[in-house]
C-alpha positions in Angstrom: 38.5 8.5 -15.1 42.0 10.0 -15.1 45.0 7.9 -13.9 45.4 10.2 -10.8 41.7 9.7 -9.8 42.1 5.9 -10.4 45.1 5.9 -8.1 43.1 7.8 -5.5 40.2 5.4 -5.7 42.7 2.5 -5.6 44.3 3.9 -2.5 40.9 4.3 -0.8 40.0 0.7 -1.7 43.4 -0.5 -0.5 42.9 1.2 2.9 39.4 -0.1 3.2 40.4 -3.6 2.2 43.3 -3.6 4.7 40.7 -2.8 7.3 38.7 -5.9 6.3 36.3 -4.5 3.6 35.8 -7.4 1.3 33.9 -5.3 -1.3 36.8 -3.0 -1.6 39.1 -6.0 -2.1 36.7 -7.3 -4.8 37.0 -4.0 -6.6 40.8 -4.3 -6.4 40.6 -7.8 -7.7 38.5 -6.8 -10.7 40.9 -3.9 -11.5 44.1 -5.9 -11.2 43.2 -9.6 -12.0 44.0 -9.3 -15.7 47.5 -8.1 -15.3 48.3 -10.6 -12.6 46.8 -13.5 -14.5 48.7 -12.5 -17.7 52.1 -12.5 -15.9 51.6 -15.8 -14.0 50.1 -17.4 -17.2 53.3 -16.8 -19.1 55.5 -17.9 -16.1 53.3 -21.1 -15.8 54.1 -22.1 -19.3 50.7 -21.0 -20.7 48.9 -23.6 -18.5 45.5 -22.1 -18.0 44.6 -24.2 -14.9 47.9 -23.5 -13.2 47.7 -19.8 -14.0 44.2 -19.6 -12.5 45.5 -21.3 -9.3 48.5 -19.0 -9.1 46.3 -16.0 -9.7 44.1 -17.0 -6.9 47.1 -17.8 -4.7 48.5 -14.3 -5.4 45.2 -12.6 -4.4 44.9 -14.8 -1.2 48.4 -13.8 -0.2 47.6 -10.1 -1.0 44.5 -10.3 1.2 46.6 -11.8 4.0 49.5 -9.3 3.6 47.4 -6.2 2.9 47.4 -4.9 6.5 51.2 -4.7 6.2 51.2 -2.8 2.9 53.1 0.4 3.5 52.0 2.4 0.4 55.6 3.0 -0.6 54.7 2.0 -4.1 51.4 1.8 -6.0 49.2 -1.1 -4.9 49.2 -2.5 -8.5 53.1 -2.6 -8.5 53.1 -4.3 -5.1 50.5 -6.9 -6.1 52.2 -7.6 -9.4 55.5 -8.2 -7.6 53.8 -10.5 -5.1 52.1 -12.4 -8.0 55.5 -12.9 -9.7 56.9 -14.2 -6.5 54.1 -16.7 -6.1 54.7 -18.0 -9.6 58.5 -18.2 -9.1 57.9 -20.0 -5.8 55.8 -22.5 -7.7 58.6 -23.0 -10.2 61.0 -23.6 -7.3 58.6 -26.0 -5.6 58.4 -28.1 -8.7 62.2 -28.6 -8.4 63.4 -26.5 -11.3 67.1 -26.2 -11.3 68.2 -22.6 -11.9 70.7 -23.6 -14.6 69.3 -26.9 -16.0 68.2 -26.8 -19.6 66.4 -29.3 -21.9 68.7 -31.6 -23.7 68.7 -30.8 -27.4 67.9 -34.5 -28.0 64.4 -33.9 -26.6 63.5 -31.1 -28.9 61.5 -31.7 -32.2 63.4 -31.7 -35.4 63.0 -28.6 -37.6 59.7 -28.9 -39.6 58.1 -31.3 -37.1 56.4 -28.3 -35.3 54.3 -26.3 -37.7 54.9 -22.6 -37.2 53.5 -19.4 -38.5 55.1 -16.3 -36.9 51.7 -14.6 -36.8 50.2 -17.3 -34.7 50.6 -16.4 -31.0 49.3 -19.8 -29.9 52.3 -21.5 -31.5 54.7 -19.1 -29.8 53.0 -19.6 -26.4 53.2 -23.4 -26.9 56.9 -23.1 -27.7 57.6 -20.9 -24.6 55.6 -23.4 -22.6 58.0 -26.2 -23.6 61.0 -24.4 -22.3 62.5 -25.6 -18.9 60.8 -23.7 -16.1 63.7 -21.5 -15.0 64.7 -20.7 -18.6 61.1 -19.8 -19.3 61.1 -17.6 -16.3 64.2 -15.7 -17.5 62.8 -15.3 -21.0 59.4 -14.2 -19.8 60.7 -11.8 -17.1 63.2 -10.2 -19.5 61.6 -10.3 -23.0 57.9 -10.0 -22.0 57.8 -8.3 -18.6 60.8 -6.0 -19.3 62.9 -6.9 -16.2 66.7 -6.2 -16.1 69.1 -9.1 -15.7 70.2 -7.7 -12.3 66.6 -8.0 -11.0 66.1 -11.4 -12.6 69.3 -12.7 -11.1 68.4 -11.4 -7.7 64.9 -12.8 -7.8 66.0 -16.2 -9.1 69.2 -16.5 -7.1 71.6 -16.6 -10.0 74.4 -14.4 -11.2 73.7 -11.8 -13.9 75.8 -13.7 -16.3 73.8 -16.8 -15.7 70.6 -14.9 -16.4 72.1 -13.6 -19.7 73.3 -17.1 -20.6 69.8 -18.6 -19.8 68.1 -16.0 -21.9 70.5 -16.7 -24.8 69.9 -20.5 -24.5 66.1 -20.0 -24.1 66.0 -18.0 -27.3 68.0 -20.7 -29.1 65.7 -23.4 -27.8 62.7 -21.4 -29.0 64.2 -21.1 -32.5 64.7 -24.8 -32.5 61.3 -25.6 -31.2 59.7 -23.3 -33.7 61.7 -24.8 -36.6 63.8 -21.8 -37.4 67.4 -22.1 -38.3 69.7 -20.5 -35.8 
């Protein structure tokens, strides 16, 4: 199926789901759950259970808000943004300070954490150890491709603070992974 016909089917399912068709919403869920889960999984610090909860929360909110969806963007884009907001609200609810960072004294010494650059699991664990807001900046910028202006707006911080948090998060990652800075 071509991308254009996928978008047409997506639009039909969105309209049907907004009118209460649960089967259409199930099709939308199957189509978009992977991308939503991937984004919230990274923001949740690679915590599977929390990511599952956040994914479900995002789809529940989407179901509730779907009648107000204005079709100004693709449904997938709208849903992705809603899911990111759910994950960021979770970070805020857990009391994460937008500029707080882990104290260097609480990080492992170089060599204490085994690391092989080819092992994604180690990188995921290291990202998961970052403070929540620093992790959010790193994930949104380096993985999701957001601009600092958008990150700053979404997280309620200045662009310079977003850039500083990204720099600091990368430094913490290097330390966690045992690389010299």
